[in-house]
Every structure is written in structure tokens, then in C-alpha cells.
C-alpha positions in Angstrom: 119.5 100.5 111.1 117.4 103.6 111.1 120.3 105.7 109.8 120.8 103.3 106.8 117.1 103.4 105.9 117.2 107.2 106.0 120.4 107.3 104.0 118.9 105.0 101.4 115.7 106.9 101.2 117.6 110.2 100.7 119.8 108.5 98.0 116.7 107.1 96.3 115.0 110.5 96.3 118.1 112.2 94.9 118.6 109.6 92.2 114.9 109.8 91.2 115.1 113.6 90.9 118.4 113.5 89.1 117.8 110.7 86.6 114.4 112.2 85.7 115.9 115.4 84.4 116.4 116.2 80.7 120.0 117.0 81.4 120.6 113.5 82.7 119.0 112.0 79.6 121.1 114.2 77.3 124.2 113.1 79.2 123.3 109.4 78.8 122.6 109.9 75.1 125.9 111.7 74.6 127.7 108.8 76.3 126.2 106.4 73.8 127.1 108.7 70.9 130.7 109.0 72.2 130.9 105.2 72.6 129.5 104.6 69.1 131.9 107.1 67.6 134.9 105.4 69.3 133.8 102.0 67.7 136.0 102.4 64.6 139.0 103.6 66.8 138.8 100.4 68.8 137.9 98.3 65.8 134.5 97.4 67.3 136.4 94.8 69.5 135.0 92.8 72.4 136.4 95.2 75.0 134.7 98.2 73.3 131.4 96.3 73.5 132.1 95.1 77.0 132.5 98.7 78.3 129.0 99.7 77.3 127.4 96.4 78.2 128.9 96.4 81.7 128.2 100.1 82.3 124.5 99.8 81.3 124.0 96.5 83.2 125.4 98.0 86.4 123.4 101.2 86.1 120.2 99.3 85.3 120.7 96.8 88.2 121.1 99.7 90.7 118.3 101.8 89.3 115.8 99.0 89.7 116.2 99.1 93.5 116.1 102.9 93.6 113.0 103.1 91.3 111.2 100.4 93.3 111.9 102.3 96.6 110.6 105.5 95.1 107.6 103.7 93.7 106.8 102.0 97.0 107.0 105.4 98.9 104.8 107.2 96.3 102.2 104.4 96.3 102.0 104.4 100.1 101.5 108.2 100.1 98.8 108.0 97.5 97.0 105.2 99.4 97.1 107.2 102.6 95.7 110.2 100.8 92.9 108.1 99.2 92.1 106.6 102.6 91.8 110.0 104.1 89.4 111.1 101.3 87.3 108.0 101.9 87.3 108.5 105.6 86.4 112.2 105.3 83.5 111.8 102.9 80.1 111.4 104.3 78.4 108.3 103.0 81.6 106.7 101.8 82.2 103.0 102.7 85.0 103.0 105.3 85.5 99.3 104.6 87.2 100.5 101.4 90.0 102.0 103.5 93.3 100.1 103.2 92.1 98.0 100.3 95.6 97.2 99.2 95.9 94.8 102.2 93.0 92.7 101.1 93.4 89.2 99.5 93.1 89.1 95.7 89.8 87.3 95.7 88.3 90.1 97.9 89.7 92.8 95.6 88.2 90.9 92.6 84.8 90.8 94.2 84.9 94.5 94.9 86.1 95.3 91.4 83.2 93.2 90.0 80.7 95.1 92.1 82.0 98.5 91.0 82.0 97.3 87.4 78.3 96.3 87.8 77.6 99.7 89.3 79.3 101.4 86.4 77.4 99.3 83.8 74.1 100.2 85.6 75.0 103.9 85.5 75.8 103.8 81.8 72.5 102.1 81.1 70.7 104.8 83.0 72.6 107.5 81.0 71.8 105.8 77.7 68.1 105.7 78.7 68.2 109.5 79.5 68.2 109.0 83.3 70.6 110.6 85.8 73.4 108.5 87.2 73.5 110.5 90.4 71.4 107.9 92.2 73.1 106.3 95.2 73.4 102.5 94.6 74.4 99.9 97.1 77.2 97.5 96.5 76.3 93.8 96.1 79.1 92.6 98.4 78.2 95.2 101.1 81.8 96.1 102.0 80.6 96.9 105.5 80.1 93.2 106.2 83.5 92.5 107.8 84.7 90.0 110.4 86.5 91.0 113.6 89.8 91.3 111.8 88.4 93.7 109.2 88.3 91.2 106.3 85.3 91.0 104.0 82.9 88.2 104.9 
């Protein structure tokens, strides 16, 4: 099973690199141009239309899975990097680590708290004050139960 996962990951990386290049785009565009130019030759018949429809459907279907795999891997790497930055910063709230695993209502509560902090900082700036003051979050992310969930 591990071999299949590694093979799929390598295929997804290769496909992402290859399909993201200008040469691949030009090749795809030329394919469309050739298809369109052959329209009069084939009398714009159903088979002529079916060729492009089938080809694009198959490619799109397969690319969805490859793109999702690449996106999942990239997102996981970014989350780990952000978690390390939070962990390494003195004064940072370690309860913010691994936020992507929280329930939606917990995320919404934290988002609201940060929006309130931002609004306060903007008010201070508008009043000519500094926004460098350390403010505390209302929900106090450090209040967690034994399983690490926000109380």
C-alpha cells in the first residue's frame, strides 16, 4: 500500500509541475485550434464534437484528483510551518496550534475574537495611538479541556 501512495504522490507532483508550465498550456491551446480547424473537414458532426468533449472530460476528471492531492499536501506543509512559527514565538498562544482540527464553531469564535482585536487596533490608529499594545483574546484560547478543545 505504501508503494501505491508513494507512486501516486510522485505522479501528482509530476502532473502539477508539468500542467502548470506555459508549454503545456500552449499545447492544450493548439489542440483546441487543431480541433476547431478540422470542424469543416468533418462537417461539424457529432463524432467531431464527441472527440473534444470526451477528451476534456477525461482530463478534467483525472486532474481533479491530482490537483486535490497536491493541494492537500501543500496545505498540510503550510499548516506545519505556521504551527512551528506559533510554537517558536515567545508570547504566542500555543492553543492556536493545529487550528484546522477544531470544530467550525470554535474556529468562528476565534475568528470573531481576532476581528474584534483588529477593529480595536484600527480605532487606536485612527485616534493617533499605537496598535503595538498586546491585547488579550476574549475567548482565551488557553482555556482548553483535557483533549485540547476550547472550553
